[in-house]
N, C-alpha and C positions, 0 to 999 in steps of 0.2 A: 530637366525640368518637366517635360512631358506635356503639360497643359499650356495652351496659349493664354495670354492675358485676356483676350476677348472671350474665351470659354469660361474663365474664372468670373469675369464681369457678368456674363449671362447667368451663371449659376447663382451668383450673389443676388441678382435682380429677381430670379425665380424664387429664391428663398424669402426675400423681402416681400414679394407678392403673396406668398403663402401665409406669412405672418400677418400681413395686413388683412387678408381675407378672414382670418380667425377673429379679428377685432371689428369687423363690419357687420351690419345687419345681414342676416342670411348665412353668415359663417357660424362659428361655434356659439356666438352670442345668442343666436336664435334658439339654440338647444338649451341654453341656461337662463333665458330671460326670466326675471322675477325671483331669481335666487340671489343669495348673498354673494355667490361667486360672480354673478353678472355685475353686481354693483362694484366689486373690486376690479374686475377685468376691464370695465368701461370707465373706471375712475370716478364713478358717481358717489362712492362712499365718502370721499374727501370733502364733498360739498354738503354733506348732511351732518357733519360733526365739526364743531369749533371748540378748540381748547385754548384757554387763557389762564392767567393767574393775576393775583392782586394781593395787597396787604391792607388791613384795616385796624384802626385803633380808636375809633370814635363811633358814637351813635348817629342815626340819621340815614338818609337815602344815599345810595351809591348807584349811579346809572352806568351800566355796562353796554357799550355800543361796539360796532365793528364785527358783529357776529355774522352778518350777511343774510340772515333769515330770522323768522320768529321761532324761537325754540319751543318745542312741544314739552321738553323735559330738560332740566338742568341738574347735573350731578356735581356734588362738591366733595373735595378732599381738603381738609383744613387742619392746621397744626397751630399750637400755641407757640409764639415766637420765643418764649423761654424754653427752648428745646429740651433742656435737662429734665423738665418735669413730665415729659412724655404724654401730654394731653393732645388728643386728636378727635376729629369728627368726620364721619363719612355720611353724607346726606344727599337728598334729592328733593326736587320741587318742580311742580308743573304750574305754579301760580295759584292753585287751589289746594292741592294736597301737599303737605310738607312732612318731612321726616328725617331723622338722623340717628345714627348709633354713635356713641361717644365713649372715649376713655378719658376720665376727668379726675379732678382734685388730686393732682400729683400722682396720677397713674394708680389710683386706689379703687375706682368704681367704673363699671360699665353701665351705661344708661341708654334707653331708647326713648326718643322724643317724637311726638307726632304734631308738634306745634312749631317747630323750627327746622330749617334745613341745614343750619350750622349752629352748633352750641359748643363753645369752648369755656369750660369752667376751670380757672386756675385755682381758685379757692372759693369758699362760699360768698365772700364779698367782692370777688373779682371775676367777672365773666362777660363774654361778648356773644350775642346770639343774632341770627339773621334769618329772614324769610323773604322770598320773592313776593313783591306786592304788585308788579306789573310786568307783562310780557309785551314787547314791541316788535315792530317789523325788522329791527336790526339789533335786538338784544333784550335786556331785561333790567328792571330796577330791583335792587335788593335793599331791604330796610333793616338796619342794625339797631340793637339795643345794648348799651354798655352800662355795666355796673362796676364801679371802682376803676381799675386799670387792667387792660389786657390788650395784647397785640396778636392778631391772627394773620397768618399767611395762608392763602388758599388757591386751589386750582379749580377751575370750573370746566365742565364738559357740556356743551349745548348740543342737544339732539333734535333733529328735525322731525 
């Protein structure tokens, strides 16, 4: 066996101390402060992004809470629940500027909108659109407009 248990314990403790030193101020973090790497290494990145999802089939306000901070930007990925028609929307909203790129009308048109952050058009008479109308300390309010019938499933990414 060669090594005593106490020597192995001492070596493990020394390795753990070296690893902890890398994650403390004055260790490697001091050299990378302010970089994206420092945000990941210190675990700060996870507190600046909140990911959630929801479904909507009606007009009106929808209040999203539980974000943990006031978002500076919300990104949306949305699909028409009639998945066979391949309609989708990829959008963003900061409460003032809104925009989305969509594939719509049964996968026949690509559109760019600067008035909505989500736009799902199933057909000319069936679509659901959304825009953020308020940003709060713990989330946001998204206002929906429904024409005809449409069901949207969406994912949101809130950025601090």
